[in-house]
PDB file of N, CA, C and O in Angstrom:
ATOM      1  N   MET A   1      25.609 -47.394   2.766  1.00  0.00           N
ATOM      2  CA  MET A   1      26.190 -47.945   1.568  1.00  0.00           C
ATOM      3  C   MET A   1      25.309 -47.651   0.355  1.00  0.00           C
ATOM      4  O   MET A   1      25.821 -47.319  -0.714  1.00  0.00           O
ATOM      5  N   LEU A   2      24.011 -47.770   0.510  1.00  0.00           N
ATOM      6  CA  LEU A   2      23.110 -47.533  -0.615  1.00  0.00           C
ATOM      7  C   LEU A   2      23.215 -46.095  -1.111  1.00  0.00           C
ATOM      8  O   LEU A   2      23.143 -45.846  -2.314  1.00  0.00           O
ATOM      9  N   ALA A   3      23.384 -45.159  -0.199  1.00  0.00           N
ATOM     10  CA  ALA A   3      23.529 -43.754  -0.599  1.00  0.00           C
ATOM     11  C   ALA A   3      24.767 -43.564  -1.466  1.00  0.00           C
ATOM     12  O   ALA A   3      24.737 -42.792  -2.425  1.00  0.00           O
ATOM     13  N   SER A   4      25.843 -44.250  -1.146  1.00  0.00           N
ATOM     14  CA  SER A   4      27.073 -44.161  -1.941  1.00  0.00           C
ATOM     15  C   SER A   4      26.869 -44.718  -3.343  1.00  0.00           C
ATOM     16  O   SER A   4      27.346 -44.144  -4.322  1.00  0.00           O
ATOM     17  N   ILE A   5      26.165 -45.831  -3.435  1.00  0.00           N
ATOM     18  CA  ILE A   5      25.871 -46.436  -4.739  1.00  0.00           C
ATOM     19  C   ILE A   5      25.002 -45.501  -5.570  1.00  0.00           C
ATOM     20  O   ILE A   5      25.272 -45.282  -6.751  1.00  0.00           O
ATOM     21  N   ALA A   6      23.967 -44.955  -4.958  1.00  0.00           N
ATOM     22  CA  ALA A   6      23.063 -44.044  -5.666  1.00  0.00           C
ATOM     23  C   ALA A   6      23.799 -42.797  -6.139  1.00  0.00           C
ATOM     24  O   ALA A   6      23.521 -42.290  -7.225  1.00  0.00           O
ATOM     25  N   LEU A   7      24.730 -42.301  -5.339  1.00  0.00           N
ATOM     26  CA  LEU A   7      25.505 -41.118  -5.711  1.00  0.00           C
ATOM     27  C   LEU A   7      26.343 -41.375  -6.957  1.00  0.00           C
ATOM     28  O   LEU A   7      26.396 -40.536  -7.856  1.00  0.00           O
ATOM     29  N   VAL A   8      26.997 -42.531  -7.014  1.00  0.00           N
ATOM     30  CA  VAL A   8      27.824 -42.877  -8.179  1.00  0.00           C
ATOM     31  C   VAL A   8      26.960 -42.953  -9.433  1.00  0.00           C
ATOM     32  O   VAL A   8      27.333 -42.413 -10.474  1.00  0.00           O
ATOM     33  N   PHE A   9      25.824 -43.610  -9.345  1.00  0.00           N
ATOM     34  CA  PHE A   9      24.923 -43.694 -10.498  1.00  0.00           C
ATOM     35  C   PHE A   9      24.417 -42.307 -10.882  1.00  0.00           C
ATOM     36  O   PHE A   9      24.388 -41.963 -12.063  1.00  0.00           O
ATOM     37  N   GLY A  10      24.021 -41.515  -9.901  1.00  0.00           N
ATOM     38  CA  GLY A  10      23.516 -40.176 -10.158  1.00  0.00           C
ATOM     39  C   GLY A  10      24.544 -39.285 -10.834  1.00  0.00           C
ATOM     40  O   GLY A  10      24.200 -38.485 -11.704  1.00  0.00           O
ATOM     41  N   ASN A  11      25.802 -39.419 -10.438  1.00  0.00           N
ATOM     42  CA  ASN A  11      26.867 -38.621 -11.047  1.00  0.00           C
ATOM     43  C   ASN A  11      27.043 -38.932 -12.528  1.00  0.00           C
ATOM     44  O   ASN A  11      27.569 -38.107 -13.275  1.00  0.00           O
ATOM     45  N   LYS A  12      26.609 -40.106 -12.956  1.00  0.00           N
ATOM     46  CA  LYS A  12      26.691 -40.492 -14.373  1.00  0.00           C
ATOM     47  C   LYS A  12      25.329 -40.404 -15.057  1.00  0.00           C
ATOM     48  O   LYS A  12      25.121 -40.965 -16.133  1.00  0.00           O
ATOM     49  N   GLU A  13      24.393 -39.680 -14.403  1.00  0.00           N
ATOM     50  CA  GLU A  13      23.051 -39.450 -14.942  1.00  0.00           C
ATOM     51  C   GLU A  13      22.262 -40.738 -15.172  1.00  0.00           C
ATOM     52  O   GLU A  13      21.525 -40.870 -16.149  1.00  0.00           O
ATOM     53  N   VAL A  14      22.437 -41.684 -14.246  1.00  0.00           N
ATOM     54  CA  VAL A  14      21.675 -42.930 -14.266  1.00  0.00           C
ATOM     55  C   VAL A  14      20.684 -42.855 -13.107  1.00  0.00           C
ATOM     56  O   VAL A  14      21.084 -42.817 -11.944  1.00  0.00           O
ATOM     57  N   SER A  15      19.395 -42.832 -13.426  1.00  0.00           N
ATOM     58  CA  SER A  15      18.346 -42.720 -12.422  1.00  0.00           C
ATOM     59  C   SER A  15      17.876 -44.112 -12.005  1.00  0.00           C
ATOM     60  O   SER A  15      17.490 -44.918 -12.851  1.00  0.00           O
ATOM     61  N   LEU A  16      17.908 -44.391 -10.709  1.00  0.00           N
ATOM     62  CA  LEU A  16      17.458 -45.681 -10.206  1.00  0.00           C
ATOM     63  C   LEU A  16      15.940 -45.678 -10.064  1.00  0.00           C
ATOM     64  O   LEU A  16      15.364 -44.801  -9.421  1.00  0.00           O
ATOM     65  N   LYS A  17      15.306 -46.670 -10.674  1.00  0.00           N
ATOM     66  CA  LYS A  17      13.849 -46.817 -10.591  1.00  0.00           C
ATOM     67  C   LYS A  17      13.467 -47.591  -9.334  1.00  0.00           C
ATOM     68  O   LYS A  17      12.516 -47.233  -8.638  1.00  0.00           O
ATOM     69  N   SER A  18      14.218 -48.655  -9.049  1.00  0.00           N
ATOM     70  CA  SER A  18      13.967 -49.423  -7.829  1.00  0.00           C
ATOM     71  C   SER A  18      15.224 -50.169  -7.422  1.00  0.00           C
ATOM     72  O   SER A  18      16.103 -50.449  -8.237  1.00  0.00           O
ATOM     73  N   VAL A  19      15.283 -50.482  -6.136  1.00  0.00           N
ATOM     74  CA  VAL A  19      16.388 -51.255  -5.571  1.00  0.00           C
ATOM     75  C   VAL A  19      15.761 -52.343  -4.710  1.00  0.00           C
ATOM     76  O   VAL A  19      14.920 -52.064  -3.855  1.00  0.00           O
ATOM     77  N   ILE A  20      16.175 -53.579  -4.942  1.00  0.00           N
ATOM     78  CA  ILE A  20      15.642 -54.719  -4.195  1.00  0.00           C
ATOM     79  C   ILE A  20      16.808 -55.461  -3.556  1.00  0.00           C
ATOM     80  O   ILE A  20      17.782 -55.799  -4.229  1.00  0.00           O
ATOM     81  N   GLN A  21      16.705 -55.711  -2.259  1.00  0.00           N
ATOM     82  CA  GLN A  21      17.706 -56.536  -1.585  1.00  0.00           C
ATOM     83  C   GLN A  21      17.187 -57.963  -1.576  1.00  0.00           C
ATOM     84  O   GLN A  21      16.191 -58.267  -0.919  1.00  0.00           O
ATOM     85  N   LYS A  22      17.866 -58.835  -2.308  1.00  0.00           N
ATOM     86  CA  LYS A  22      17.382 -60.208  -2.459  1.00  0.00           C
ATOM     87  C   LYS A  22      17.811 -61.111  -1.317  1.00  0.00           C
ATOM     88  O   LYS A  22      17.010 -61.894  -0.807  1.00  0.00           O
ATOM     89  N   GLU A  23      19.085 -61.007  -0.908  1.00  0.00           N
ATOM     90  CA  GLU A  23      19.581 -61.947   0.080  1.00  0.00           C
ATOM     91  C   GLU A  23      20.721 -61.302   0.844  1.00  0.00           C
ATOM     92  O   GLU A  23      21.573 -60.636   0.255  1.00  0.00           O
ATOM     93  N   ALA A  24      20.740 -61.496   2.145  1.00  0.00           N
ATOM     94  CA  ALA A  24      21.827 -60.992   2.976  1.00  0.00           C
ATOM     95  C   ALA A  24      22.453 -62.160   3.718  1.00  0.00           C
ATOM     96  O   ALA A  24      21.760 -62.991   4.305  1.00  0.00           O
ATOM     97  N   THR A  25      23.780 -62.205   3.679  1.00  0.00           N
ATOM     98  CA  THR A  25      24.515 -63.244   4.382  1.00  0.00           C
ATOM     99  C   THR A  25      25.679 -62.585   5.104  1.00  0.00           C
ATOM    100  O   THR A  25      26.623 -62.116   4.469  1.00  0.00           O
ATOM    101  N   GLY A  26      25.614 -62.549   6.422  1.00  0.00           N
ATOM    102  CA  GLY A  26      26.688 -61.903   7.167  1.00  0.00           C
ATOM    103  C   GLY A  26      26.765 -60.430   6.826  1.00  0.00           C
ATOM    104  O   GLY A  26      25.807 -59.685   7.032  1.00  0.00           O
ATOM    105  N   LYS A  27      27.924 -60.007   6.295  1.00  0.00           N
ATOM    106  CA  LYS A  27      28.136 -58.595   5.966  1.00  0.00           C
ATOM    107  C   LYS A  27      27.918 -58.299   4.485  1.00  0.00           C
ATOM    108  O   LYS A  27      28.215 -57.193   4.032  1.00  0.00           O
ATOM    109  N   THR A  28      27.409 -59.257   3.729  1.00  0.00           N
ATOM    110  CA  THR A  28      27.172 -59.034   2.304  1.00  0.00           C
ATOM    111  C   THR A  28      25.685 -59.159   1.986  1.00  0.00           C
ATOM    112  O   THR A  28      24.938 -59.842   2.686  1.00  0.00           O
ATOM    113  N   ALA A  29      25.279 -58.491   0.924  1.00  0.00           N
ATOM    114  CA  ALA A  29      23.893 -58.562   0.483  1.00  0.00           C
ATOM    115  C   ALA A  29      23.863 -58.507  -1.039  1.00  0.00           C
ATOM    116  O   ALA A  29      24.718 -57.881  -1.665  1.00  0.00           O
ATOM    117  N   GLU A  30      22.876 -59.163  -1.623  1.00  0.00           N
ATOM    118  CA  GLU A  30      22.676 -59.134  -3.070  1.00  0.00           C
ATOM    119  C   GLU A  30      21.633 -58.074  -3.379  1.00  0.00           C
ATOM    120  O   GLU A  30      20.511 -58.122  -2.874  1.00  0.00           O
ATOM    121  N   LEU A  31      22.020 -57.109  -4.222  1.00  0.00           N
ATOM    122  CA  LEU A  31      21.107 -56.038  -4.615  1.00  0.00           C
ATOM    123  C   LEU A  31      20.766 -56.157  -6.089  1.00  0.00           C
ATOM    124  O   LEU A  31      21.619 -56.501  -6.908  1.00  0.00           O
ATOM    125  N   VAL A  32      19.512 -55.871  -6.420  1.00  0.00           N
ATOM    126  CA  VAL A  32      19.078 -55.776  -7.814  1.00  0.00           C
ATOM    127  C   VAL A  32      18.714 -54.311  -8.034  1.00  0.00           C
ATOM    128  O   VAL A  32      17.844 -53.765  -7.356  1.00  0.00           O
ATOM    129  N   LEU A  33      19.395 -53.684  -8.994  1.00  0.00           N
ATOM    130  CA  LEU A  33      19.163 -52.278  -9.304  1.00  0.00           C
ATOM    131  C   LEU A  33      18.452 -52.195 -10.651  1.00  0.00           C
ATOM    132  O   LEU A  33      18.932 -52.731 -11.650  1.00  0.00           O
ATOM    133  N   VAL A  34      17.306 -51.521 -10.669  1.00  0.00           N
ATOM    134  CA  VAL A  34      16.557 -51.307 -11.911  1.00  0.00           C
ATOM    135  C   VAL A  34      16.628 -49.817 -12.202  1.00  0.00           C
ATOM    136  O   VAL A  34      16.312 -48.991 -11.346  1.00  0.00           O
ATOM    137  N   THR A  35      17.046 -49.481 -13.417  1.00  0.00           N
ATOM    138  CA  THR A  35      17.184 -48.075 -13.783  1.00  0.00           C
ATOM    139  C   THR A  35      16.060 -47.654 -14.719  1.00  0.00           C
ATOM    140  O   THR A  35      15.378 -48.487 -15.315  1.00  0.00           O
ATOM    141  N   HIS A  36      15.886 -46.346 -14.834  1.00  0.00           N
ATOM    142  CA  HIS A  36      15.047 -45.807 -15.894  1.00  0.00           C
ATOM    143  C   HIS A  36      15.847 -45.947 -17.191  1.00  0.00           C
ATOM    144  O   HIS A  36      17.034 -46.271 -17.147  1.00  0.00           O
ATOM    145  N   ARG A  37      15.220 -45.711 -18.333  1.00  0.00           N
ATOM    146  CA  ARG A  37      15.918 -45.813 -19.617  1.00  0.00           C
ATOM    147  C   ARG A  37      17.114 -44.870 -19.624  1.00  0.00           C
ATOM    148  O   ARG A  37      17.015 -43.701 -19.252  1.00  0.00           O
ATOM    149  N   VAL A  38      18.246 -45.415 -20.060  1.00  0.00           N
ATOM    150  CA  VAL A  38      19.494 -44.654 -20.030  1.00  0.00           C
ATOM    151  C   VAL A  38      20.446 -45.231 -21.073  1.00  0.00           C
ATOM    152  O   VAL A  38      20.320 -46.390 -21.467  1.00  0.00           O
ATOM    153  N   GLN A  39      21.386 -44.426 -21.511  1.00  0.00           N
ATOM    154  CA  GLN A  39      22.403 -44.911 -22.441  1.00  0.00           C
ATOM    155  C   GLN A  39      23.275 -45.947 -21.737  1.00  0.00           C
ATOM    156  O   GLN A  39      23.676 -45.749 -20.590  1.00  0.00           O
ATOM    157  N   GLU A  40      23.565 -47.040 -22.418  1.00  0.00           N
ATOM    158  CA  GLU A  40      24.386 -48.117 -21.859  1.00  0.00           C
ATOM    159  C   GLU A  40      25.732 -47.601 -21.368  1.00  0.00           C
ATOM    160  O   GLU A  40      26.237 -48.059 -20.343  1.00  0.00           O
ATOM    161  N   GLN A  41      26.311 -46.656 -22.089  1.00  0.00           N
ATOM    162  CA  GLN A  41      27.631 -46.121 -21.706  1.00  0.00           C
ATOM    163  C   GLN A  41      27.595 -45.458 -20.334  1.00  0.00           C
ATOM    164  O   GLN A  41      28.564 -45.539 -19.579  1.00  0.00           O
ATOM    165  N   ASN A  42      26.477 -44.798 -20.006  1.00  0.00           N
ATOM    166  CA  ASN A  42      26.356 -44.165 -18.691  1.00  0.00           C
ATOM    167  C   ASN A  42      26.417 -45.226 -17.592  1.00  0.00           C
ATOM    168  O   ASN A  42      27.061 -45.011 -16.565  1.00  0.00           O
ATOM    169  N   VAL A  43      25.768 -46.347 -17.789  1.00  0.00           N
ATOM    170  CA  VAL A  43      25.780 -47.421 -16.801  1.00  0.00           C
ATOM    171  C   VAL A  43      27.187 -47.988 -16.690  1.00  0.00           C
ATOM    172  O   VAL A  43      27.672 -48.223 -15.583  1.00  0.00           O
ATOM    173  N   GLN A  44      27.844 -48.209 -17.815  1.00  0.00           N
ATOM    174  CA  GLN A  44      29.200 -48.739 -17.772  1.00  0.00           C
ATOM    175  C   GLN A  44      30.155 -47.771 -17.096  1.00  0.00           C
ATOM    176  O   GLN A  44      31.056 -48.198 -16.374  1.00  0.00           O
ATOM    177  N   ASP A  45      29.977 -46.482 -17.314  1.00  0.00           N
ATOM    178  CA  ASP A  45      30.838 -45.483 -16.677  1.00  0.00           C
ATOM    179  C   ASP A  45      30.636 -45.430 -15.168  1.00  0.00           C
ATOM    180  O   ASP A  45      31.564 -45.126 -14.418  1.00  0.00           O
ATOM    181  N   ALA A  46      29.418 -45.728 -14.733  1.00  0.00           N
ATOM    182  CA  ALA A  46      29.124 -45.710 -13.301  1.00  0.00           C
ATOM    183  C   ALA A  46      29.801 -46.886 -12.628  1.00  0.00           C
ATOM    184  O   ALA A  46      29.680 -47.056 -11.415  1.00  0.00           O
TER     185      ALA A  46
END
């Protein structure tokens, strides 16, 4: 799943600086994605 998320961001030229999994419950998990500096529109497009 993480590879799919990274691919979508990468396709919009959004570079991920770090990814943190905060909490997992059953089949869901909370992720915190930190990006390098990027235009806000690129993040919204992703």
